[in-house]
C-alpha positions in Angstrom: 38.4 -139.5 -130.6 39.0 -137.4 -127.1 36.2 -134.9 -128.0 33.8 -137.9 -128.3 34.6 -139.7 -125.2 34.4 -135.8 -123.6 31.4 -135.3 -125.3 28.7 -137.3 -123.0 30.3 -135.7 -119.9 29.7 -132.6 -121.1 25.7 -133.0 -122.2 25.9 -135.0 -118.8 27.2 -131.3 -116.8 24.3 -129.9 -118.7 21.6 -132.2 -118.2 23.3 -131.9 -113.9 22.9 -127.8 -113.8 19.4 -128.2 -115.4 18.4 -130.1 -112.5 20.1 -127.7 -110.1 18.4 -124.8 -111.3 15.0 -126.8 -111.8 15.1 -127.9 -108.5 16.6 -124.3 -107.6 12.8 -122.5 -109.0 10.0 -125.1 -108.2 9.7 -124.5 -104.6 9.8 -120.8 -105.5 7.1 -121.8 -108.0 4.7 -123.5 -106.1 4.8 -121.4 -103.3 4.5 -117.8 -105.0 1.9 -119.4 -107.4 -0.1 -120.5 -104.3 0.7 -117.1 -102.5 -0.5 -115.2 -105.7 -4.0 -117.8 -105.6 -4.9 -116.6 -102.4 -4.0 -113.2 -102.9 -6.2 -113.2 -106.3 -9.5 -114.9 -104.6 -8.6 -112.6 -101.8 -8.5 -109.4 -104.2 -11.8 -110.5 -106.1 -14.0 -110.6 -103.1 -12.5 -107.4 -101.8 -13.5 -105.5 -105.2 -16.6 -107.3 -105.5 -17.6 -106.2 -102.0 -16.6 -102.4 -102.7 -19.0 -102.6 -105.4 -21.7 -103.2 -103.8 -20.7 -100.9 -101.1 -19.3 -97.9 -103.0 -19.8 -95.9 -99.4 -16.8 -97.8 -98.8 -14.8 -95.0 -100.3 -15.8 -93.1 -97.7 -13.2 -95.0 -95.4 -10.8 -94.7 -97.4 -8.5 -91.9 -95.7 -9.1 -94.0 -92.6 -7.6 -97.0 -94.4 -4.6 -94.7 -95.1 -3.5 -94.0 -92.0 -3.9 -97.6 -91.3 -1.7 -98.8 -94.5 0.7 -95.5 -94.0 1.5 -96.4 -90.1 1.9 -100.0 -90.9 4.4 -99.7 -92.8 6.1 -96.6 -91.2 6.0 -98.9 -87.5 7.0 -102.1 -89.4 8.1 -101.6 -93.2 11.9 -101.1 -92.5 12.4 -100.6 -96.1 9.7 -102.3 -97.5 7.5 -99.4 -98.4 10.3 -99.4 -101.3 8.6 -102.4 -102.7 9.9 -103.6 -105.8 13.0 -101.4 -106.5 14.1 -102.7 -102.9 14.1 -106.6 -104.9 15.4 -104.7 -108.1 18.8 -103.3 -105.7 19.3 -106.7 -103.8 19.5 -108.5 -107.4 21.9 -106.0 -108.4 23.9 -105.7 -105.2 23.3 -108.2 -102.7 22.2 -106.4 -99.2 20.5 -107.0 -96.3 17.9 -109.3 -98.0 14.6 -108.7 -99.1 12.2 -109.0 -95.8 9.7 -111.6 -94.9 7.7 -109.0 -94.0 7.1 -107.5 -97.4 4.2 -109.9 -98.3 2.5 -109.7 -95.7 2.4 -105.9 -95.7 1.4 -105.2 -98.9 -1.0 -108.2 -99.5 -3.0 -106.3 -96.3 -1.8 -103.0 -97.5 -3.4 -104.0 -101.4 -6.5 -105.6 -100.3 -6.9 -102.7 -98.0 -6.5 -100.4 -100.6 -9.3 -102.1 -102.8 -11.9 -102.6 -100.2 -12.0 -99.0 -99.8 -11.7 -97.6 -103.7 -8.2 -97.3 -104.1 -6.8 -96.7 -107.6 -4.2 -99.2 -107.7 -3.3 -102.6 -109.5 -1.6 -106.1 -108.1 1.1 -106.9 -110.5 3.1 -104.8 -107.5 2.2 -107.5 -105.0 2.4 -110.3 -106.7 5.9 -109.0 -107.1 7.0 -108.4 -103.8 5.7 -111.3 -102.6 7.1 -113.5 -104.8 10.4 -111.6 -103.6 10.1 -111.8 -100.2 9.1 -115.5 -100.3 11.8 -116.2 -102.6 14.5 -114.4 -99.7 12.9 -116.4 -96.9 13.4 -120.0 -99.4 17.5 -118.7 -99.5 18.0 -118.0 -95.8 16.0 -121.2 -95.2 18.5 -123.0 -97.4 21.6 -121.2 -96.9 21.5 -120.6 -100.8 24.8 -118.7 -102.3 24.8 -114.9 -102.9 24.8 -116.0 -106.6 22.1 -118.5 -106.0 20.0 -115.8 -104.1 19.8 -113.8 -106.9 18.7 -116.5 -109.5 16.3 -116.7 -106.3 14.9 -113.6 -105.9 14.6 -113.4 -110.0 12.4 -116.6 -109.7 10.4 -114.6 -107.3 9.6 -112.0 -109.5 8.9 -114.3 -112.5 6.4 -116.6 -110.6 4.1 -113.2 -109.2 4.4 -112.3 -112.5 3.5 -115.1 -114.5 1.0 -116.1 -112.1 -1.4 -113.2 -111.1 -1.7 -112.2 -114.8 -1.8 -116.0 -116.6 1.1 -115.5 -118.9 3.9 -117.6 -118.1 6.2 -116.5 -120.7 5.6 -113.0 -120.1 6.9 -113.5 -116.3 10.0 -115.4 -117.3 11.1 -112.7 -120.0 10.0 -109.6 -117.4 12.1 -111.1 -114.7 15.2 -111.0 -117.3 14.3 -107.6 -119.3 13.1 -105.6 -116.2 17.2 -105.2 -114.0 18.2 -102.8 -116.9 17.4 -101.0 -119.6 18.1 -101.9 -122.9 19.9 -105.4 -121.4 18.2 -109.1 -121.1 19.9 -110.7 -118.3 20.0 -114.4 -119.9 22.1 -115.5 -116.3 18.8 -117.2 -114.9 17.1 -118.1 -117.4 16.2 -122.0 -117.2 15.3 -121.0 -113.3 12.9 -118.0 -114.1 11.1 -119.7 -116.8 10.5 -123.2 -114.1 9.5 -120.7 -111.4 7.4 -118.6 -113.8 5.6 -121.7 -115.2 4.9 -123.8 -111.9 3.6 -120.4 -111.1 1.3 -119.9 -112.9 0.1 -124.0 -113.2 -0.1 -124.3 -109.2 -2.1 -120.5 -109.3 -4.9 -122.3 -112.0 -4.4 -125.4 -110.0 -6.5 -123.5 -107.3 -9.6 -122.3 -109.2 -7.9 -119.0 -110.2 -9.1 -118.1 -113.3 -8.0 -115.2 -115.5 -10.1 -112.2 -118.0 -10.4 -113.7 -121.2 -9.4 -110.9 -124.3 -10.6 -111.4 -127.6 -9.6 -109.9 -131.0 -11.8 -110.7 -134.1 -9.9 -112.1 -137.0 -11.6 -113.8 -139.6 -10.8 -117.3 -140.1 -9.3 -116.6 -143.9 -6.6 -114.2 -142.6 -4.5 -117.2 -141.7 -2.7 -117.0 -138.7 -0.4 -113.8 -139.1 -2.5 -110.7 -140.3 -1.6 -109.5 -143.9 1.2 -106.6 -144.0 -0.5 -103.6 -144.5 1.7 -100.1 -144.8 -0.8 -97.7 -143.5 -2.2 -100.1 -140.8 1.7 -100.3 -139.6 2.6 -96.5 -139.5 -0.7 -95.8 -137.7 0.4 -98.3 -135.1 3.7 -96.7 -135.2 2.2 -92.9 -134.6 -0.1 -94.2 -131.5 2.9 -96.3 -130.3 4.6 -92.9 -130.0 1.3 -91.2 -128.0 1.7 -94.7 -125.8 5.3 -93.9 -125.2 4.6 -90.5 -124.4 2.1 -91.5 -121.8 3.7 -94.2 -120.5 6.4 -91.1 -119.1 3.9 -88.8 -118.2 2.8 -91.1 -115.7 5.9 -92.4 -114.6 7.0 -89.0 -114.0 3.4 -87.5 -111.9 3.7 -90.6 -109.7 6.8 -90.2 -108.7 6.7 -86.3 -108.2 3.4 -86.6 -106.4 5.0 -89.2 -104.2 7.8 -86.3 -104.0 5.2 -83.4 -103.3 3.5 -85.3 -100.3 6.5 -85.7 -98.6 7.4 -82.3 -98.6 3.7 -81.6 -97.6 3.2 -84.1 -95.2 6.4 -85.0 -92.9 4.7 -87.8 -91.3 4.3 -90.6 -93.5 1.0 -92.3 -92.3 -1.0 -89.0 -93.0 0.2 -89.1 -96.8 -2.4 -91.6 -97.4 -5.1 -90.3 -96.0 -4.6 -86.5 -97.2 -4.5 -88.9 -100.8 -7.8 -90.8 -100.2 -9.6 -87.3 -99.6 -8.4 -85.9 -102.7 -9.7 -89.7 -104.7 -12.7 -88.7 -102.5 -12.9 -85.6 -104.0 -12.1 -86.1 -107.8 -15.0 -89.2 -107.7 -17.2 -86.7 -106.6 -15.9 -84.0 -109.1 -16.5 -86.5 -111.9 -19.5 -88.1 -110.9 -18.5 -91.8 -111.4 -16.7 -94.6 -110.0 -15.5 -95.8 -113.0 -12.1 -95.0 -112.0 -11.5 -96.5 -108.6 -9.7 -100.2 -108.1 -8.6 -102.2 -110.7 -11.2 -101.8 -113.1 -11.1 -105.0 -115.2 -14.5 -105.3 -115.3 -17.1 -102.6 -114.8 -18.7 -102.2 -111.5 -22.0 -101.1 -112.6 -23.9 -101.5 -116.0 -22.3 -99.1 -119.3 -19.0 -98.6 -116.7 -15.7 -97.9 -118.4 -12.8 -100.7 -117.7 -10.7 -102.8 -119.4 -13.0 -105.2 -120.8 -15.2 -102.6 -122.3 -12.4 -100.3 -124.0 -12.2 -103.5 -126.3 -16.2 -102.1 -127.6 -17.1 -99.3 -130.0 -18.2 -96.8 -127.0 -16.7 -98.6 -124.8 -14.7 -95.8 -123.1 -15.0 -91.3 -123.1 -12.1 -89.6 -125.1 -10.5 -88.8 -121.4 -10.4 -91.7 -119.6 -7.4 -92.7 -119.5 -6.3 -88.8 -118.8 -8.6 -89.7 -115.3 -7.7 -93.1 -115.1 -4.2 -91.3 -114.6 -5.0 -88.8 -112.1 -7.0 -91.4 -109.9 -3.5 -93.8 -110.2 -1.0 -91.3 -109.8 -3.0 -89.4 -106.3 -3.4 -93.4 -104.8 0.1 -94.9 -105.6 2.0 -91.6 -105.2 0.3 -90.7 -101.4 1.5 -94.2 -100.2 -1.2 -96.9 -100.6 -0.1 -99.8 -102.2 -1.1 -102.1 -105.0 0.9 -102.4 -108.0 0.8 -99.8 -111.4 0.7 -102.6 -114.4 -3.0 -102.9 -114.6 -4.3 -99.6 -114.3 -1.6 -98.8 -116.7 -3.5 -101.4 -119.0 -6.4 -99.3 -118.3 -4.8 -96.3 -119.7 -3.4 -97.7 -122.7 -6.6 -99.6 -123.8 -8.7 -96.1 -123.0 -6.3 -94.4 -124.6 -6.2 -96.8 -127.9 -9.7 -96.7 -128.1 -9.7 -93.2 -128.3 -7.1 -93.1 -131.1 -8.3 -95.8 -132.4 -11.9 -93.6 -133.5 -9.8 -91.1 -134.5 -7.5 -93.0 -137.1 -10.8 -94.9 -138.4 -9.4 -98.6 -137.0 -10.4 -101.2 -134.9 -10.8 -100.1 -131.4 -10.2 -103.6 -130.8 -6.9 -103.5 -132.2 -5.5 -100.5 -130.7 -6.8 -101.1 -127.2 -5.0 -104.1 -127.1 -1.7 -102.4 -129.0 -3.0 -99.5 -125.8 -3.4 -102.4 -123.4 0.8 -103.4 -123.9 2.6 -100.5 -125.3 2.1 -98.0 -122.4 3.4 -101.3 -119.9 6.3 -101.4 -122.6 7.3 -97.6 -122.2 6.4 -97.2 -118.2 8.4 -100.7 -117.3 11.3 -100.7 -120.4 10.6 -103.8 -120.9 9.4 -104.2 -124.8 10.2 -108.3 -125.3 8.2 -108.9 -122.7 5.2 -107.0 -123.4 5.2 -108.0 -126.9 5.0 -111.3 -125.8 2.2 -110.4 -123.3 0.5 -109.2 -126.3 0.9 -112.8 -128.1 -0.2 -114.8 -125.2 -2.9 -112.1 -124.2 -4.5 -112.0 -127.5 -3.5 -114.7 -130.0 -0.1 -113.9 -132.7 -2.1 -113.0 -135.6 -1.1 -109.7 -134.8 2.5 -110.2 -133.1 4.1 -107.7 -135.7 1.8 -104.8 -134.8 2.2 -105.4 -131.3 6.2 -105.6 -131.6 6.7 -102.5 -133.0 3.9 -101.1 -130.8 5.9 -102.0 -128.2 9.0 -101.0 -129.4 7.9 -97.2 -130.7 6.8 -96.7 -127.5 9.8 -98.2 -125.3 12.1 -95.7 -127.7 9.4 -92.4 -126.6 8.6 -93.2 -123.4 12.2 -91.5 -121.8 15.3 -92.6 -120.3 13.8 -94.0 -116.8 10.4 -95.5 -115.8 8.1 -96.9 -112.9 10.6 -98.7 -111.5 13.4 -96.6 -109.8 15.7 -99.1 -109.2 16.6 -99.8 -113.1 19.9 -99.8 -114.6 20.8 -98.4 -117.7 22.7 -100.8 -120.0 22.0 -99.3 -123.0 21.0 -96.0 -123.7 17.7 -95.3 -126.0 19.3 -92.5 -128.1 22.9 -92.8 -128.8 24.8 -89.8 -127.9 25.8 -88.4 -131.2 28.5 -85.7 -131.5 
């Protein structure tokens, strides 16, 4: 009888907690979703402008000096980007500065206007973390709730910028600790990500649509194919190794630039000069910018890699080099969209070698290289389902999990902590 009497009060307590979390996450989703909408609209304009005026590339070194100087003069730790937010969630300290949002927004737009090879996830997540930190200070929330708000900022930024709200929520919980998912903020991150994506869409922002051809008679789930599964696992090993190479190369370029150039604002200037040299050495602009859509007829891009003949056998390598130099020298943006490009074009090449559908392996590479580089296999499996449909969900999971296993002990986010090692020690 006592249990029956206490049951309604227990439910009432749960409902109160759910309402409190929702009210905590709602303003983050509203603000970050609107900010991402502005960012994506401005980024589209910058990308289009550079495509119309490719000669802007010659201004990349000067743009690098400007971006580098702004961060050197006003950054005060903001140059650590996503790693600063992750560290603040692990161990709250000085907080995420509000200046991070305008700095990374401006730096990313300038980078893309002048042709740097960078992405957009880093900008969205940093804007989300910065705005969430600002809201936490305005509302005088407790340190524990401040951590939750920062996770909400990550989720809202990621979910809104890619149009993948479930992925955004899981990414915010999975990216903090390698091998563990932090369910502490389960409801808040879900609310923030869903609201952020909805607000971004309400502002009229669309996202690229990807299609995998599925015959109606195939049903909701692809039939089990042992040979295809083996090929997917084999390809995933290459995806994981590629993620490891990308992370290692980008960090190496960053360290090399620091040793070579003592004055930080000059590092992106040198990187910009190297990018220009690579463009003219290869004779193509295909590996500049986001790379989602081609800036010329017949150009290589993420969308084209889903079609036979839409990428060269070495497109993944060129994009890796362009992005490592751009980001490693100090330009702003993110690693994720370039990783999508690298994975999709590598998947395209492996599909031709294995005599399998190009679109399927491009999709597998798209999510699996990012899964390995970010150490978020669960989030990337869900991303595959949100972007490409659930028909090949099993193959998405295999690709992401195997790539994660082979991607090495670290990744693109140096602030991640290791909860469960990928390889258990033997002895």
